[in-house]
N, C-alpha and C positions, 0 to 999 in steps of 0.2 A: 934200580928198577922199582917201580911202585907196584905194590900188590893190588890185585883187583878186588874191590869190595863186593862180596857175593850177594849183599843185600840190595844191590843196584842192578837194574836191567842193563843189558849190553847190546850195542848196536854196531853194525859194520856193513861193508859192501864187498862183494866179490864180483868183479866184472860189472855187469849191469844189474846184478841181483842184490836186493837189500836183505840183510841178515839180522835177526834179533833173538835174544834169549831173555827169559824172565829171571826173577830173583832165585838164587840158590839152586838153580839147575846145575848139576855137576857131571863131569865126564865129557864136557863139550870138546875138549882137545882130541877125543876119540872120533869125532864126526869128520867125515870126508864129504864135502859138499861139492857137487859137480854141476857146472853150467857152461853153456856155450854161447852166451850172449843173448839169449831169448828174453831175459828180463824178469823171469818169475822170481818171487821172493820166498824166503824161508823164515818162519817164526816159530819159536818154541816158548811155551809158557813157563811158569815158575815151578820149582821143586820137582823137576824131572830127573830121572836116573838114567844115565847113558852108559851102557856097557861098551866093551872095546869093539873096534872095527865096524862102526856103523857107517853106511853109505847112503847119501841122499842125492837123488838125481832131480835137479830143477829143470832139466830139459835133456837135449841130446837124443830125443826120440827120432828114429828113422821113419820116413814116410812109407808106410805099407799101402797107402791108398794111391800112390803114384806108380807109374810104370816101373821106375827103378827106386831101390832103397838107397842108392849111392847119393851122397850129399853134394851134387854139383853146386858150385858157387861158394862152398865152404872149405874144400880142400883142393889142392893142385890147381889153384886159380891161374897160375902162370901158364901151365900147360893146357888146361881145359877151359879157361874162361869161366863164364857163368856167374860173374859177380852180381848181375842183376836178378838172379834167381833167389827169391826169398821164401821163407817158410820151411826150410830144411837146414839144420836140424830143427825139430819142433818141441814144444812143451805142452803139457796138458794143464798147466797152471801152477799156482803157488802151492807150497807145502806148508801146512799149518798143524803144529803139534800142540795139543792142549797142555793143561797143568797136571802135575803129579802123574806123568806118563813114564812107564818103564820100557826102554828100548833094549831088547835082549841082544846078546852077543852076535855079531856078524849079521844083523838084520839090515835090510835094504828098503828104503822108502822111495817110491817113484813119484814123478811130478803129478800135481793135481790132487794129491791126497790130503785129507784132513783126518787127524787122529784125535778123538775126543778125550776129555779130561778123564784121568784115572785109568786109562787103557793100558794093557800090557801087550807088548809085541814079543812073541817068542823068538828064541835064538834061531838064526838062519832064515827067518821069515822074509818073504819078498812081498811088500805091501803095495798093491796097485789100486786098491779101492779104499774108500773111507772106512774108518773104524769108529764104532759107536762108543760113547762114554762108558767106562768101566767094563769094556769088553776085553776078552783075552783072545788073541788071534795067533795062528801059527801056520807054517808050511809055505810052499811055493807052488802056486800063488797063495798068499795068506788067506786063511778061511777062519770064520768065527768058530771058536772052540766052546766058549761059554761066557756068561757074564760073571763078574766077580761077586755081585750081590743081587738080591731080588729087586724088583722094580721100585718098591716103596723106599728102600734104602738108597737106591740110585737117585731117586727124585730128591730126597732130603739132602744128599751130598751135593747135588747141583744147587740147592738153595743155600747151603752153608758156605760153599766156596772158601774154605778155610785158608787157602793159599793167598787170598787177597787181603787177609787181616794184617794189621801192623805186627812187626816182629815181636814186640813185647807180649802181645796177646797170644801169638803162636807159641812162644816159649811157655806160657802158662798152661796151655792145653796140649802140649806135645805128648804127655803121657796118655791122654784120652785119645789122641789121634793114633797112637800106637797100640790100639786095642780093637777088638772086633766091634763093628758098629751095631747099634740097636736103634730102633725108632725113638725110644725115650732119650737116649744120650744125644742123638743128633738134634732132636727137637729142642732139648735144653740148650745146646750150643747155639742153635739158630736164634732162639729167644734171647739168649745172653748177648749176642753180638749183632742183633738186627739193626741197631742204631750206630754201630761202630763205623768210623771212616774207613773206607777201603782203599787199597792201593790200586790206582788205575791200570 
């Protein structure tokens, strides 16, 4: 068996859904991704931390805007027919998880959700709406708890995008990344690496 190189992005397909993970995201074997043929995709950025028992729904939404929530045409086709009925189960769209995101234990991500870079999803959270970069959310449904940093720090982190740097550069600054951010530190890193080739 060949070991997977964590420095390379990974791609795959589940049913009609495209799946992709960025570099060095770990715990992906704890992800349970569900889809029922709607074709929504799942993408996760680099350097994400995934706790155990994470569930992602790419679809499977029952239609609450129809007379019935029963998925005619999807189950019991031999007895009930309905093969021509489309749009049930449904999806609200792709799931996009940014870079350096921490998904807490037993969290659930619903279809159509985008989670911004640096966000933290609390344990047992059910995320049905987009999460801003560097936000912490928790609960069912997940609600904004606070931002990890003030707005000026968040803006500089968005400019730095350290996760796109070459591995050798990341190794050099790992100790700085493992410290509290300051405007001065982030501006220095931005200036140092502004002309560095980035990983697409």
